C-alpha positions in Angstrom: 28.1 -11.1 49.2 31.3 -13.1 49.1 34.3 -11.2 47.7 36.1 -13.0 45.0 39.9 -13.5 45.2 42.0 -12.8 42.1 44.6 -15.2 40.7 46.8 -13.9 37.8 48.5 -16.2 35.4 51.2 -15.0 33.1 52.1 -17.2 30.1 55.6 -16.2 28.9 56.5 -16.5 25.2 58.3 -14.6 22.4 55.1 -14.4 20.3 51.4 -14.0 20.7 49.0 -17.0 20.4 50.8 -19.1 23.0 49.2 -22.5 23.0 49.7 -22.9 26.8 47.5 -19.9 27.2 44.7 -21.5 25.3 45.0 -24.9 27.1 44.9 -23.2 30.5 41.8 -21.2 29.6 40.1 -24.4 28.4 40.9 -26.1 31.7 39.1 -23.4 33.7 36.1 -23.6 31.4 36.0 -27.4 31.9 36.2 -26.7 35.6 32.9 -24.6 35.5 34.5 -21.2 35.2 32.6 -18.6 33.1 34.4 -16.4 30.6 33.6 -12.8 31.4 36.2 -11.2 29.2 38.2 -12.5 26.3 40.5 -11.2 23.6 43.7 -12.4 21.9 46.0 -11.7 24.8 43.9 -11.5 28.0 41.1 -13.7 29.4 39.2 -13.2 32.6 37.2 -16.2 34.0 35.2 -16.5 37.2 33.3 -18.7 39.5 31.6 -17.8 42.8 34.9 -17.7 44.7 37.6 -16.7 42.3 38.5 -14.4 39.4 41.2 -15.8 37.1 43.2 -13.4 34.9 45.3 -15.1 32.2 47.6 -12.8 30.2 50.1 -13.5 27.5 53.5 -12.0 28.3 55.7 -11.2 25.3 58.7 -8.9 24.9 56.3 -6.3 23.5 53.8 -6.5 26.4 55.7 -7.6 29.6 56.9 -4.1 30.5 53.3 -2.7 30.2 52.1 -5.4 32.5 54.8 -4.7 35.0 54.1 -0.9 34.9 50.5 -1.6 35.7 51.6 -3.0 39.1 49.9 -6.2 38.3 51.2 -9.1 40.4 51.7 -12.4 38.5 50.9 -15.2 40.9 51.9 -18.0 38.4 54.4 -17.5 35.7 54.4 -20.3 33.0 57.3 -20.6 30.7 57.8 -23.0 27.7 60.7 -21.3 25.8 61.5 -17.9 24.4 64.0 -16.7 21.9 67.5 -16.3 23.3 67.6 -12.5 22.9 64.4 -12.2 25.0 66.0 -13.7 28.0 68.0 -10.5 28.3 64.7 -8.5 28.9 65.0 -7.3 32.5 61.3 -7.4 33.0 61.3 -11.2 32.6 63.5 -11.7 35.7 61.7 -9.0 37.6 58.2 -10.6 37.1 59.7 -14.0 37.8 61.2 -12.8 41.1 57.8 -11.7 42.3 55.8 -14.7 41.2 54.5 -17.2 43.8 55.0 -20.1 41.4 57.4 -20.3 38.5 56.5 -23.1 36.1 59.3 -23.7 33.6 60.5 -26.1 30.9 63.6 -27.7 32.3 64.5 -29.1 28.9 65.1 -25.6 27.6 68.8 -25.1 28.3 68.2 -21.3 28.7 65.3 -21.6 31.1 67.3 -20.7 34.2 67.9 -17.3 32.6 64.5 -16.2 33.8 65.6 -16.6 37.4 67.8 -14.3 39.5 69.1 -14.5 43.1 65.9 -13.0 44.6 63.5 -15.8 43.7 61.0 -16.3 46.6 58.4 -18.3 44.8 58.2 -22.1 44.3 59.9 -23.4 41.1 58.0 -26.2 39.4 59.9 -27.8 36.5 58.4 -29.9 33.7 59.8 -31.8 30.7 61.1 -35.3 29.9 64.1 -34.8 32.1 63.9 -37.3 35.0 64.7 -34.5 37.4 61.6 -32.5 36.4 58.8 -32.0 39.0 56.3 -33.0 36.3 57.6 -35.3 33.7 56.3 -37.4 30.8 57.2 -40.8 29.4 55.9 -43.6 27.2 55.0 -41.3 24.3 52.7 -42.1 21.5 52.4 -39.4 18.8 49.8 -40.1 16.1 46.5 -38.3 15.6 46.9 -37.1 19.1 49.6 -37.1 21.8 49.5 -39.8 24.5 51.9 -40.0 27.4 52.3 -41.1 31.0 52.2 -38.1 33.3 54.2 -38.3 36.5 54.2 -35.7 39.3 57.4 -36.7 41.2 57.0 -34.7 44.4 54.4 -33.3 46.7 53.8 -29.5 46.9 51.2 -27.1 48.2 49.0 -25.3 45.6 47.6 -21.8 45.7 44.8 -23.0 48.0 47.4 -24.4 50.4 46.3 -27.9 49.6 48.8 -30.7 49.2 49.2 -32.0 45.7 50.3 -35.6 46.1 52.6 -37.4 43.7 50.7 -39.1 40.9 51.2 -41.1 37.8 48.5 -41.5 35.1 48.0 -41.7 31.3 47.0 -38.5 29.5 45.8 -37.9 26.0 46.2 -34.5 24.4 44.1 -33.8 21.4 47.0 -32.1 19.6 49.8 -33.6 17.5 53.6 -33.1 17.8 56.2 -33.2 20.5 56.1 -29.4 21.1 52.4 -29.6 21.9 53.2 -32.2 24.6 55.4 -29.6 26.3 52.6 -27.0 26.1 50.3 -29.6 27.7 52.8 -30.3 30.5 53.1 -26.6 31.3 49.3 -26.2 31.3 48.8 -29.2 33.5 51.3 -27.9 36.1 49.4 -24.6 36.1 46.0 -26.3 36.5 47.2 -28.4 39.4 48.7 -25.3 41.1 45.3 -23.5 40.7 43.5 -26.4 42.3 41.8 -27.7 39.2 40.7 -31.4 39.5 42.9 -33.7 37.5 39.9 -35.2 35.8 38.8 -31.8 34.6 42.4 -31.3 33.4 42.3 -34.6 31.5 38.9 -33.7 29.9 40.2 -30.3 28.8 43.3 -31.9 27.2 41.1 -34.5 25.4 39.0 -31.8 23.8 41.4 -28.9 23.2 41.4 -27.6 19.7 44.7 -25.8 19.7 45.4 -22.6 17.7 44.6 -21.9 14.1 47.2 -23.1 11.6 49.7 -24.5 14.1 49.8 -28.2 13.4 46.0 -27.8 13.2 44.0 -31.0 12.5 41.5 -30.0 9.8 40.2 -33.5 9.1 40.7 -36.8 10.9 38.8 -39.9 9.7 40.1 -42.3 7.1 43.0 -40.0 6.5 44.3 -36.9 8.3 44.8 -33.3 7.0 47.0 -31.0 9.0 47.5 -27.2 8.4 50.6 -25.3 9.5 51.4 -21.6 8.7 54.9 -21.3 7.3 56.7 -18.3 6.0 60.4 -19.0 6.6 62.8 -21.9 6.4 62.7 -22.2 10.2 58.9 -22.5 10.1 59.1 -25.3 7.5 61.8 -27.1 9.4 59.9 -27.0 12.7 56.7 -28.2 11.2 58.3 -31.1 9.3 60.3 -32.1 12.3 57.0 -32.5 14.3 55.4 -34.5 11.5 58.0 -37.3 11.8 56.4 -38.2 15.1 53.0 -38.9 13.5 52.0 -42.4 12.3 50.7 -42.4 8.8 50.8 -44.6 5.7 51.9 -42.1 3.0 52.5 -38.4 3.2 51.5 -35.7 0.7 52.1 -31.9 0.9 50.3 -28.9 -0.4 52.8 -26.1 -0.5 51.4 -22.5 -0.9 53.8 -20.3 -2.8 53.4 -16.5 -3.0 55.3 -15.0 -5.9 55.8 -11.7 -3.9 58.0 -13.7 -1.5 60.7 -13.6 -4.2 62.7 -16.4 -5.7 65.4 -16.4 -3.0 62.9 -17.1 -0.2 60.8 -19.5 -2.3 63.8 -21.6 -3.1 65.1 -21.7 0.5 61.7 -22.8 1.7 61.4 -25.4 -1.0 64.9 -26.8 -0.3 63.8 -27.5 3.3 60.8 -29.5 2.1 63.0 -31.4 -0.4 65.5 -32.3 2.4 62.6 -33.9 4.3 61.2 -35.8 1.4 63.2 -39.1 2.0 62.9 -38.8 5.7 59.1 -38.5 5.8 58.6 -40.6 2.7 56.7 -37.9 1.0 55.0 -39.3 -2.1 54.0 -36.1 -3.9 54.0 -32.3 -3.6 51.0 -30.2 -4.8 52.0 -26.6 -5.4 49.5 -23.8 -5.3 51.1 -20.7 -6.8 49.2 -17.4 -6.4 50.4 -15.8 -9.6 51.8 -16.9 -13.0 55.3 -15.5 -13.3 57.3 -17.6 -15.8 60.8 -16.8 -14.5 60.0 -17.9 -10.9 57.9 -20.9 -12.1 60.8 -22.1 -14.3 63.3 -21.7 -11.4 61.0 -23.9 -9.2 60.7 -26.5 -12.0 64.5 -26.6 -12.4 65.0 -27.2 -8.7 62.3 -29.9 -8.6 63.4 -31.7 -11.8 66.7 -32.5 -10.1 64.9 -34.3 -7.3 63.1 -37.6 -7.4 59.7 -36.4 -6.2 56.4 -36.3 -8.1 54.7 -32.9 -8.2 52.0 -30.8 -9.8 51.5 -27.1 -10.0 48.1 -25.3 -9.7 47.1 -21.7 -9.9 43.6 -22.2 -8.4 43.6 -23.2 -4.7 40.3 -25.1 -4.8 41.6 -27.2 -7.8 44.9 -27.9 -6.0 43.1 -29.1 -2.8 40.6 -31.1 -4.8 43.3 -33.0 -6.6 45.4 -33.6 -3.5 42.4 -35.0 -1.6 41.6 -37.4 -4.4 45.0 -38.9 -4.1 44.6 -39.8 -0.4 44.0 -43.4 0.8 43.2 -44.8 4.2 45.8 -43.9 6.8 47.4 -41.2 4.6 48.5 -37.7 5.7 48.0 -34.4 3.8 50.1 -31.5 5.1 49.3 -27.9 4.2 52.4 -25.7 4.4 52.3 -22.0 3.5 51.5 -18.5 4.6 48.6 -16.3 3.4 48.1 -18.2 0.2 46.7 -21.1 2.1 44.6 -19.2 4.7 41.3 -20.2 2.9 42.4 -23.9 2.8 40.5 -25.0 5.8 37.2 -23.6 4.5 37.7 -25.1 1.1 38.4 -28.5 2.6 35.3 -28.3 4.7 33.2 -27.7 1.5 34.9 -30.5 -0.5 34.8 -33.3 2.2 
């Protein structure tokens, strides 16, 4: 019986549910690997020759992985919060990795490196100096770009990966998802996955729930994004400006328990983006009737030139928003727990 070799891939991020993690897993599945164990943070896949262990590394888990004595063969980085670069375990794990795949467009990325790096550093991004770079972007209902591997290197199987240039379509929207795709592609090539299997995986990837998630995509498009803070709203709306659409509409889920201060800050972010994204109307779903907060929201909205409606039943809110959509339009769901049932309601209505 042939003994299987083990390859361990660590996907570095500040939070769980890292999209690179999911894309890499999909690549191995498309390359005829079987999933033998899977949970939210760890996946084990296998074929006859190789075991693949993929683990999410966050500030809360990276020290536990290190203390297990588990060698990370490939460390994949997209970006982490500035404070997390101070975590000593990040540099320690990076120093022992055979390959460090990092986002060169992140100005802080070099902070994961120290003077004792023995592994091969592979960079990716739109920077022309990156090992793996992207150009000629087209962000619409998916992300299309030209992929360019600019120099030759040896992968884990000691096989030369030759420079290449080819078009790629990623079935996810937004510029940030393009970065996740680039990091995953670099990992796939390093593991010896055929480029055609990589392309097929990217074309069919579903992404993660409620992160620029395409719920519906035919005559019009419906996208769902979990938002709970002004930063969440800003990042989501910044991504939306890269999408091609005719008219944009928003369903904003408001939870009274958030408090008027947070509600108004989140709403101000949306209102700042209204003229930029040419948002035609906002449909508000408010989970409770509390006159003081509702009147404050109305006062803020009445000073802005934006059409809006308020609803206290989510199904009615979604029904009325969908009725408004025409061909080529975009409906964006923005909110936290109040909109968690939105996808299932939309499936029933459409």
